[in-house]
ZAMARGU-4260 file (C-alpha; in steps of 0.2 Angstrom, whole numbers, plus 5000, padded with zeros to 4 digits):
<rodrens>
0) 5141/5150/5005 | 5132/5143/4990 | 5113/5145/4989 | 5104/5132/4978 | 5089/5142/4973
5) 5077/5136/4959 | 5060/5144/4957 | 5051/5129/4949 | 5058/5117/4963 | 5053/5130/4976
10) 5034/5128/4971 | 5036/5109/4969 | 5043/5108/4987 | 5029/5119/4994 | 5016/5108/4985
15) 5024/5092/4993 | 5024/5099/5010 | 5006/5105/5008 | 5002/5087/5003 | 5009/5080/5020
20) 4998/5092/5030 | 4983/5089/5019 | 4985/5070/5024 | 4985/5075/5042 | 4969/5086/5040
25) 4960/5072/5031 | 4960/5061/5046 | 4949/5073/5056 | 4956/5067/5072 | 4952/5083/5081
30) 4944/5099/5076 | 4954/5114/5069 | 4967/5103/5061 | 4966/5113/5045 | 4975/5127/5053
35) 4991/5116/5052 | 4991/5120/5033 | 4993/5139/5037 | 5008/5135/5048 | 5015/5123/5034
40) 5014/5137/5021 | 5021/5151/5032 | 5035/5139/5039 | 5041/5134/5022 | 5041/5152/5016
45) 5051/5157/5031 | 5063/5142/5028 | 5066/5147/5010 | 5069/5165/5016 | 5081/5160/5030
50) 5090/5148/5018 | 5093/5161/5005 | 5098/5174/5018 | 5116/5177/5025 | 5111/5171/5042
55) 5122/5158/5050 | 5113/5142/5054 | 5113/5146/5072 | 5105/5163/5069 | 5093/5156/5057
60) 5087/5143/5070 | 5085/5156/5083 | 5074/5167/5071 | 5064/5151/5066 | 5061/5147/5084
65) 5055/5164/5089 | 5044/5167/5074 | 5037/5149/5074 | 5033/5150/5093 | 5023/5166/5089
70) 5014/5158/5074 | 5009/5142/5084 | 5002/5152/5098 | 4993/5163/5086 | 4984/5148/5077
75) 4980/5140/5094 | 4972/5156/5099 | 4962/5156/5084 | 4954/5140/5089 | 4946/5148/5104
80) 4930/5159/5104 | 4931/5176/5096 | 4938/5186/5111 | 4945/5203/5106 | 4959/5203/5119
85) 4973/5191/5115 | 4980/5192/5133 | 4964/5183/5138 | 4966/5170/5124 | 4984/5166/5129
90) 4978/5165/5148 | 4965/5153/5143 | 4978/5142/5133 | 4989/5142/5148 | 4975/5137/5160
95) 4971/5122/5149 | 4989/5117/5149 | 4990/5119/5168 | 4978/5103/5168 | 4987/5094/5154
100) 5004/5095/5161 | 5000/5085/5177 | 4990/5072/5167 | 5006/5070/5156 | 5017/5068/5171
105) 5007/5055/5179 | 5002/5045/5163 | 4984/5049/5164 | 4972/5051/5149 | 4974/5068/5141
110) 4956/5072/5134 | 4959/5090/5129 | 4962/5091/5110 | 4974/5106/5114 | 4988/5094/5117
115) 4987/5085/5100 | 4984/5102/5091 | 5000/5109/5099 | 5010/5094/5094 | 5003/5094/5076
120) 5006/5113/5074 | 5024/5112/5081 | 5027/5097/5069 | 5020/5106/5054 | 5030/5122/5057
125) 5046/5113/5061 | 5045/5101/5047 | 5041/5113/5033 | 5054/5127/5039 | 5068/5114/5041
130) 5064/5106/5024 | 5064/5122/5015 | 5080/5128/5024 | 5090/5112/5020 | 5085/5112/5002
135) 5091/5130/4999 | 5107/5128/5009 | 5112/5111/5003 | 5103/5108/4987 | 5100/5090/4992
140) 5082/5086/4989 | 5083/5070/4999 | 5088/5079/5015 | 5073/5090/5013 | 5060/5077/5008
145) 5065/5062/5019 | 5057/5069/5036 | 5041/5075/5028 | 5039/5058/5019 | 5042/5048/5036
150) 5029/5059/5044 | 5017/5056/5030 | 5019/5038/5030 | 5016/5038/5049 | 5000/5047/5048
155) 4995/5036/5034 | 4996/5020/5043 | 4989/5027/5059 | 4973/5032/5049 | 4960/5017/5048
160) 4954/5024/5031 | 4972/5022/5024 | 4968/5011/5009 | 4956/5025/5003 | 4967/5039/5005
165) 4983/5032/4997 | 4982/5045/4983 | 4991/5057/4996 | 5006/5045/4996 | 5005/5044/4977
170) 5004/5063/4975 | 5019/5066/4987 | 5029/5053/4978 | 5025/5062/4961 | 5030/5079/4968
175) 5045/5072/4977 | 5051/5063/4961 | 5050/5079/4951 | 5060/5089/4965 | 5073/5075/4965
180) 5075/5074/4946 | 5076/5093/4944 | 5088/5095/4959 | 5099/5081/4951 | 5098/5090/4934
185) 5103/5107/4942 | 5118/5099/4951 | 5124/5091/4935 | 5121/5107/4925 | 5133/5116/4937
190) 5146/5103/4935 | 5145/5104/4916 | 5146/5123/4917 | 5162/5122/4927 | 5169/5110/4914
195) 5163/5120/4900 | 5153/5106/4893 | 5141/5110/4879 | 5122/5107/4884 | 5108/5107/4872
200) 5095/5121/4875 | 5081/5108/4876 | 5090/5098/4890 | 5080/5105/4905 | 5063/5102/4896
205) 5068/5085/4891 | 5073/5080/4908 | 5057/5087/4916 | 5046/5078/4903 | 5054/5062/4906
210) 5052/5064/4925 | 5034/5068/4923 | 5031/5053/4913 | 5040/5042/4926 | 5030/5050/4940
215) 5014/5047/4931 | 5018/5029/4928 | 5022/5027/4947 | 5005/5034/4951 | 4996/5022/4939
220) 5005/5007/4946 | 5001/5013/4964 | 4983/5014/4960 | 4981/4998/4949 | 4990/4987/4962
225) 4980/4980/4976 | 4983/4989/4993 | 4996/4982/5004 | 4982/4977/5017 | 4972/4968/5004
230) 4987/4959/4996 | 4995/4954/5013 | 4981/4952/5025 | 4993/4947/5039 | 5003/4963/5038
235) 4991/4974/5047 | 4990/4961/5061 | 5009/4960/5062 | 5010/4979/5063 | 4997/4980/5077
240) 5006/4966/5087 | 5023/4974/5085 | 5018/4991/5089 | 5006/4986/5103 | 5018/4990/5118
245) 5022/5007/5110 | 5004/5011/5107 | 4999/5006/5125 | 5013/5017/5132 | 5008/5033/5123
250) 4989/5029/5122 | 4985/5042/5136 | 4993/5056/5126 | 4981/5053/5112 | 4965/5050/5121
255) 4958/5066/5114 | 4958/5058/5097 | 4945/5046/5102 | 4936/5056/5116 | 4933/5072/5106
260) 4920/5063/5095 | 4914/5051/5109 | 4910/5037/5097 | 4919/5037/5081 | 4910/5034/5065
265) 4920/5019/5058 | 4933/5010/5068 | 4933/5006/5086 | 4949/5002/5095 | 4952/4990/5110
270) 4947/5005/5121 | 4934/5018/5121 | 4935/5034/5132 | 4919/5042/5137 | 4924/5058/5130
275) 4918/5076/5130 | 4907/5075/5115 | 4905/5087/5100 | 4890/5093/5089 | 4888/5080/5075
280) 4882/5084/5057 | 4868/5078/5046 | 4880/5069/5034 | 4872/5052/5028 | 4884/5038/5033
285) 4873/5023/5028 | 4856/5017/5023 | 4848/5001/5029 | 4834/4992/5020 | 4823/4982/5032
290) 4805/4975/5033 | 4792/4988/5035 | 4783/4977/5047 | 4790/4970/5062 | 4784/4964/5080
295) 4781/4978/5092 | 4795/4979/5104 | 4809/4977/5091 | 4820/4992/5090 | 4833/4993/5077
300) 4851/4997/5082 | 4866/4996/5070 | 4879/4989/5081 | 4898/4992/5078 | 4905/4983/5093
305) 4903/4979/5111 | 4914/4982/5126 | 4914/4971/5142 | 4927/4979/5154 | 4926/4996/5162
310) 4941/5004/5171 | 4949/5021/5172 | 4934/5030/5165 | 4936/5020/5148 | 4929/5004/5141
315) 4939/4990/5133 | 4935/4973/5125 | 4942/4956/5130 | 4934/4947/5116 | 4950/4944/5107
320) 4948/4928/5098 | 4949/4930/5079 | 4943/4919/5064 | 4937/4923/5046 | 4919/4927/5044
325) 4909/4912/5039 | 4892/4906/5043 | 4898/4894/5056 | 4905/4908/5066 | 4888/4915/5069
330) 4876/4900/5070 | 4873/4899/5089 | 4861/4885/5094 | 4854/4895/5108 | 4846/4907/5095
335) 4834/4894/5089 | 4825/4892/5105 | 4826/4911/5110 | 4811/4923/5107 | 4819/4932/5093
340) 4813/4939/5076 | 4824/4934/5061 | 4826/4946/5047 | 4836/4950/5032 | 4844/4968/5032
345) 4853/4976/5017 | 4866/4989/5022 | 4873/5002/5010 | 4887/5013/5016 | 4889/5030/5010
350) 4907/5032/5016 | 4922/5020/5018 | 4920/5009/5033 | 4932/4997/5041 | 4919/4989/5053
355) 4904/4979/5047 | 4889/4986/5056 | 4875/4973/5060 | 4859/4972/5069 | 4860/4963/5086
360) 4862/4948/5086 | 4870/4944/5069 | 4867/4926/5062 | 4877/4928/5046 | 4885/4941/5035
365) 4889/4940/5016 | 4904/4951/5017 | 4922/4944/5019 | 4932/4949/5034 | 4937/4944/5052
370) 4926/4941/5067 | 4932/4946/5084 | 4924/4935/5097 | 4925/4925/5113 | 4920/4906/5113
375) 4910/4902/5129 | 4911/4885/5138 | 4893/4881/5133 | 4897/4883/5114 | 4889/4900/5112
380) 4899/4914/5105 | 4901/4932/5111 | 4903/4943/5095 | 4914/4958/5099 | 4914/4966/5081
385) 4916/4961/5063 | 4931/4969/5053 | 4929/4970/5034 | 4943/4964/5024 | 4945/4972/5012
390) 4937/4988/5019 | 4920/4994/5013 | 4920/5007/4999 | 4908/5021/4998 | 4892/5013/4990
395) 4896/4995/4995 | 4882/4985/5000 | 4880/4969/5011 | 4867/4958/5018 | 4865/4954/5037
400) 4854/4940/5043 | 4850/4945/5061 | 4840/4938/5076 | 4832/4953/5085 | 4825/4953/5102
405) 4806/4951/5102 | 4804/4946/5120 | 4789/4952/5129 | 4789/4959/5147 | 4782/4942/5153
410) 4797/4933/5144 | 4810/4944/5152 | 4802/4943/5169 | 4801/4924/5168 | 4820/4923/5163
415) 4826/4923/5181 | 4843/4926/5187 | 4852/4909/5184 | 4866/4916/5174 | 4880/4904/5167
420) 4897/4906/5175 | 4905/4913/5160 | 4892/4927/5160 | 4896/4931/5179 | 4915/4931/5176
425) 4915/4943/5161 | 4900/4954/5164 | 4899/4958/5182 | 4916/4965/5184 | 4917/4983/5192
430) 4932/4994/5195 | 4937/4997/5214 | 4934/5016/5213 | 4915/5015/5212 | 4909/5026/5226
435) 4897/5020/5240 | 4884/5032/5236 | 4883/5025/5218 | 4881/5008/5225 | 4868/5015/5238
440) 4858/5023/5223 | 4858/5006/5214 | 4851/4997/5229 | 4838/5011/5231 | 4832/5009/5213
445) 4831/4990/5215 | 4821/4991/5231 | 4804/4982/5230 | 4807/4975/5213 | 4809/4956/5211
450) 4815/4952/5194 | 4831/4958/5184 | 4820/4966/5171 | 4810/4977/5183 | 4827/4983/5190
455) 4834/4986/5173 | 4818/4996/5168 | 4818/5006/5185 | 4837/5011/5182 | 4832/5016/5164
460) 4818/5027/5169 | 4828/5035/5182 | 4842/5039/5171 | 4830/5046/5157 | 4823/5058/5170
465) 4838/5062/5181 | 4851/5066/5168 | 4849/5080/5155 | 4855/5076/5138 | 4869/5087/5130
470) 4880/5084/5115 | 4895/5091/5124 | 4900/5092/5142 | 4913/5099/5153 | 4929/5089/5158
475) 4926/5079/5173 | 4936/5084/5189 | 4953/5076/5190 | 4953/5062/5203 | 4934/5060/5204
480) 4925/5044/5198 | 4915/5049/5183 | 4899/5039/5186 | 4898/5047/5203 | 4901/5064/5196
485) 4888/5061/5183 | 4874/5055/5195 | 4876/5066/5209 | 4884/5083/5203 | 4885/5086/5185
490) 4869/5077/5180 | 4872/5081/5161 | 4879/5070/5148 | 4877/5061/5131 | 4874/5043/5127
495) 4891/5036/5132 | 4888/5042/5150 | 4870/5036/5150 | 4874/5019/5145 | 4890/5018/5156
500) 4880/5023/5171 | 4866/5010/5168 | 4879/4996/5166 | 4888/5001/5182 | 4872/5002/5192
505) 4866/4985/5185 | 4882/4976/5188 | 4883/4982/5206 | 4866/4973/5208 | 4873/4957/5201
510) 4864/4959/5184 | 4876/4956/5169 | 4877/4971/5157 | 4889/4977/5144 | 4891/4993/5132
515) 4886/4992/5114 | 4891/5006/5102 | 4886/5010/5084 | 4871/5020/5077 | 4853/5022/5081
520) 4840/5017/5068 | 4839/5034/5059 | 4825/5041/5048 | 4812/5029/5042 | 4805/5029/5025
525) 4794/5016/5017 | 4798/5011/4999 | 4787/5010/4984 | 4787/4994/4975 | 4797/5001/4961
530) 4811/5006/4974 | 4812/4989/4982 | 4826/4978/4979 | 4821/4962/4969 | 4819/4947/4981
535) 4829/4931/4977 | 4820/4918/4967 | 4813/4902/4975 | 4808/4899/4993 | 4815/4911/5006
540) 4827/4903/5018 | 4825/4905/5036 | 4828/4922/5041 | 4825/4930/5024 | 4811/4942/5021
545) 4797/4933/5012 | 4794/4938/4993 | 4782/4953/4992 | 4785/4959/5010 | 4784/4978/5011
550) 4801/4986/5014 | 4807/5002/5022 | 4824/5012/5022 | 4832/5019/5037 | 4843/5034/5033
555) 4857/5034/5046 | 4867/5050/5048 | 4882/5055/5058 | 4871/5063/5072 | 4864/5045/5075
560) 4880/5039/5083 | 4875/5031/5099 | 4879/5020/5113 | 4867/5009/5123 | 4867/4995/5137
565) 4864/4977/5133 | 4857/4966/5148 | 4859/4947/5148 | 4843/4937/5152 | 4845/4918/5153
570) 4837/4908/5139 | 4834/4925/5129 | 4852/4932/5127 | 4857/4950/5126 | 4842/4963/5126
575) 4844/4981/5122 | 4838/4995/5134 | 4837/5014/5130 | 4842/5026/5145 | 4847/5041/5134
580) 4834/5054/5135 | 4835/5060/5117 | 4830/5043/5111 | 4812/5036/5111 | 4810/5023/5125
585) 4808/5005/5120 | 4790/4999/5123 | 4788/4980/5124 | 4772/4970/5124 | 4766/4964/5141
590) 4765/4946/5134 | 4747/4944/5140 | 4741/4945/5122 | 4747/4940/5104 | 4757/4954/5096
595) 4751/4960/5079 | 4765/4966/5068 | 4767/4985/5068 | 4769/4992/5050 | 4781/5006/5055
600) 4794/5010/5068 | 4783/5023/5076 | 4774/5009/5085 | 4789/5011/5098 | 4788/5030/5098
605) 4770/5033/5105 | 4760/5024/5118 | 4747/5019/5106 | 4759/5006/5098 | 4749/4992/5107
610) 4733/4996/5096 | 4730/4988/5080 | 4729/5004/5070 | 4745/5008/5061 | 4753/5025/5063
615) 4757/5036/5048 | 4775/5035/5043 | 4786/5050/5045 | 4791/5059/5029 | 4809/5058/5025
620) 4820/5074/5026 | 4831/5068/5012 | 4827/5055/4998 | 4836/5039/5001 | 4840/5028/4986
625) 4837/5009/4986 | 4852/4999/4991 | 4861/4992/4976 | 4877/4982/4976 | 4890/4986/4963
630) 4894/4969/4954 | 4911/4963/4957 | 4913/4959/4938 | 4910/4977/4934 | 4924/4983/4946
635) 4935/4971/4938 | 4931/4977/4921 | 4933/4995/4926 | 4951/4991/4933 | 4955/4982/4917
640) 4949/4997/4906 | 4959/5009/4916 | 4974/4998/4915 | 4972/4996/4896 | 4969/5015/4894
645) 4985/5019/4904 | 4994/5006/4893 | 4988/5014/4877 | 4993/5031/4884 | 5011/5025/4887
650) 5011/5018/4869 | 5006/5035/4862 | 5019/5044/4872 | 5034/5033/4866 | 5041/5032/4849
655) 5041/5013/4850 | 5023/5013/4854 | 5018/5025/4840 | 5028/5014/4828 | 5019/4999/4833
660) 5002/5007/4832 | 5005/5015/4815 | 5015/5001/4806 | 5015/4984/4814 | 4998/4983/4822
665) 4988/4986/4805 | 4998/4972/4797 | 4995/4959/4810 | 4976/4964/4810 | 4976/4961/4791
670) 4985/4944/4793 | 4973/4938/4806 | 4958/4944/4796 | 4963/4935/4780 | 4966/4919/4790
675) 4948/4920/4796 | 4941/4924/4779 | 4937/4942/4784 | 4940/4957/4773 | 4951/4969/4781
680) 4947/4988/4780 | 4950/4995/4762 | 4964/5007/4768 | 4974/4993/4775 | 4972/4982/4759
685) 4987/4991/4750 | 4999/4993/4764 | 5017/4996/4758 | 5029/4981/4760 | 5044/4991/4765
690) 5043/4997/4783 | 5053/5013/4789 | 5067/5011/4800 | 5060/5007/4818 | 5065/5018/4832
695) 5078/5010/4844 | 5071/5000/4858 | 5065/5009/4873 | 5079/5003/4884 | 5092/5010/4872
700) 5083/5027/4872 | 5083/5027/4891 | 5101/5022/4892 | 5106/5036/4880 | 5097/5049/4890
705) 5104/5043/4907 | 5122/5044/4899 | 5118/5061/4892 | 5113/5067/4909 | 5128/5059/4917
710) 5119/5047/4928 | 5128/5030/4931 | 5119/5015/4923 | 5114/5001/4935 | 5120/4984/4930
715) 5104/4976/4925 | 5101/4991/4913 | 5117/4989/4905 | 5114/4970/4902 | 5096/4974/4896
720) 5103/4987/4884 | 5117/4975/4878 | 5104/4961/4874 | 5093/4974/4865 | 5107/4978/4853
725) 5109/4960/4847 | 5102/4954/4831 | 5089/4940/4831 | 5102/4928/4824 | 5114/4933/4839
730) 5100/4930/4851 | 5096/4913/4844 | 5114/4908/4846 | 5114/4913/4864 | 5101/4899/4867
735) 5116/4887/4866 | 5124/4895/4881 | 5108/4895/4891 | 5106/4877/4887 | 5123/4873/4894
740) 5119/4882/4910 | 5103/4873/4912 | 5113/4856/4911 | 5126/4862/4923 | 5140/4865/4911
745) 5142/4883/4910 | 5153/4888/4895 | 5170/4897/4899 | 5174/4913/4891 | 5189/4905/4881
750) 5177/4891/4873 | 5175/4893/4854 | 5157/4892/4846 | 5162/4874/4839 | 5167/4868/4857
755) 5151/4874/4865 | 5141/4866/4851 | 5151/4850/4853 | 5149/4850/4872 | 5130/4853/4871
760) 5129/4838/4858 | 5138/4826/4870 | 5127/4831/4885 | 5111/4832/4875 | 5112/4820/4859
765) 5094/4825/4854 | 5100/4843/4851 | 5114/4838/4839 | 5103/4842/4824 | 5096/4859/4829
770) 5113/4865/4835 | 5121/4864/4818 | 5111/4878/4810 | 5115/4889/4825 | 5133/4885/4824
775) 5133/4890/4805 | 5124/4906/4809 | 5137/4910/4822 | 5152/4907/4811 | 5144/4918/4797
780) 5142/4932/4810 | 5159/4931/4817 | 5171/4925/4804 | 5163/4928/4787 | 5167/4943/4777
785) 5153/4957/4777 | 5138/4951/4768 | 5119/4952/4771 | 5114/4943/4787 | 5107/4925/4785
790) 5088/4923/4787 | 5083/4924/4805 | 5068/4912/4804 | 5078/4896/4804 | 5089/4901/4818
795) 5074/4906/4829 | 5066/4889/4825 | 5082/4880/4830 | 5084/4890/4846 | 5066/4885/4851
800) 5070/4866/4848 | 5086/4868/4859 | 5076/4877/4872 | 5063/4864/4873 | 5075/4849/4874
805) 5086/4858/4887 | 5071/4862/4898 | 5065/4844/4897 | 5083/4837/4902 | 5083/4850/4916
810) 5066/4844/4922 | 5071/4826/4922 | 5087/4829/4931 | 5078/4839/4944 | 5065/4826/4947
815) 5078/4813/4949 | 5087/4823/4962 | 5071/4824/4971 | 5069/4805/4971 | 5054/4805/4960
820) 5052/4791/4947 | 5050/4795/4929 | 5034/4785/4928 | 5026/4795/4941 | 5032/4812/4935
825) 5030/4809/4916 | 5012/4817/4915 | 5019/4832/4925 | 5033/4834/4913 | 5022/4833/4898
830) 5010/4846/4905 | 5025/4857/4909 | 5033/4856/4892 | 5016/4858/4883
</rodrens>
């Protein structure tokens, strides 16, 4: 059996397969994904070896299965703690799979990342070994690259950062094109050698260079063209709708992708599992510029979205109405009469984001996107989340006008419990599996307390004292309600569990509550006057910070990911509470005295916040740069500069481009300069009149190379090359044929030039005069003895007149067909022809 081995292509294939795995690792869906790269490399090497060996396909598959199984188990075992005995590691893996298999069989959420890691490792090994084996045995690069390409595309569209990681697709396309081009060349070379066809020594290098240039051009076009999501905004929505049943069917399989991180850093789906948690890093994700002084009791949260329905140990949102973000979406008349503090906040993201983070409750956002909300019967709006479109690049800034809760304890106690009907229907729902002792605990905490605020505060204090904060927890027992397990048995958890427990307890008492997710306020740092962003000129609008107001920056890190409950109070709206023990409690004013603004957020972190003396701000652990927005015009200029640079590079790489830059461009510059009365450069004053023979057009060079390589020419390329071979005089005559086609009288192959000219003169009498020079030129080219060609300028001028007259006649006929009067359409015709 023939073996199709080529060392350069083997390295290119390894690089292409590594790109697929690197794209998967970049998602960071679960820990230890990077070990898939090791399996990809080893699998591809084994596939190359088996393909080159004498093993039959069945024997090769058996060897691949045995070695691949051992390699997958080896890498899975490396994800466990450093245990010297591998038998113990294998037993631990088997024990975890003993819990995964029943959940898989019953359609329950699989929160253990081992399931996804196993699938990813098996896929990486199988794909790489199969692709390498097929390439060596068949020599067909398409067979080897098709499956990895499909997997790469599937991972790419499943990742919410896909517009910013599109270079993986470009790199894979670049490498795949090189593999395919070289494989095609090797196939043709074997055929030529069998037929004893003479081949130039430089042919392989020539083909490789052309393939590299075409691949680089593909990469440039991919980068310079707007992303699919930005060019066609409805595409993502269409894809989500079409795949919704499939995603819902397999959602339990991939619960670990959401649960492992608890609250993900950017994009929240329609559901949020409580998760198992994981240690978070100090990486900065955003900075927020806010007023340094704000009323006591105001706590900053950077909210991503809210969830209103809790079932099956997970949250989901029913706020599904969508509309483009505009000021009218957020203007809620109820906000004007509520005790809220209006402020302007500037967010600067340090990594790509798909969600627009806001401070509760948002009034307006100066960033395009889509709002997901529910419209209530009383005219108010429930904002679920704001989706950026296009996505936010790292370094992007946007401004949020927000109305933050500044209600006092007296305000909250006086709000009462007269809830609107839509609030009761949406925010009092509880699953049926809430246990009796959970309900009894809620009644016990509410005993002796008269107002919803006092009850909510009692629940908050209880959770802060009864539950120990941990960044990671054990998996809850199967079949046991999670809130019951948290409150009465495990008593440890992180913010998802604290907030869920408070919402469940409050809802069981008839107090509307919901879950909000996003980031805590982060590290505070006051800004010097030189660091502060300039205030807009003129009088500040309502909600803007007054000119000269002191500003501060909050540095928000990944470890600030947070979830918290929001409780509804009639006449006030949604109010945040803080049950999580690792966060400072929210201290509100009693309402018996007028509140003085607190200069720093430490007024909520100590009990002395009620005094007038401002506390000392905490020093920052890392410097935070002031929020600055990249101007849109600068981004456009950068794109244009990159496009111009790529165009000049292509000119320099092609003979036609070098001829244009060396000979034609200087002469055009000299002509324009002399017309404007400007002296051209001295070295261009004495340019020779005679130009060297220009290189053939680019399409002819491409045609010649494809013919030399034995590649069939597509029809459009043959037609383009035939047109490029015509002289200017011949192209001018072809304008007569085009005019006849526009007038609905396409010429027949047997028609002579004189018959075509006569027919055009009858159909378009105004063209009789310019047609004559074209007919004389055609007769000279076809029937006269060899002699110098007639001048091209008169023929070009006559062709332009024929084109203009035929286009006008075609437009008039089209308008008459549409039933438009000439008087009504005259102006449009003139503008079109002009």
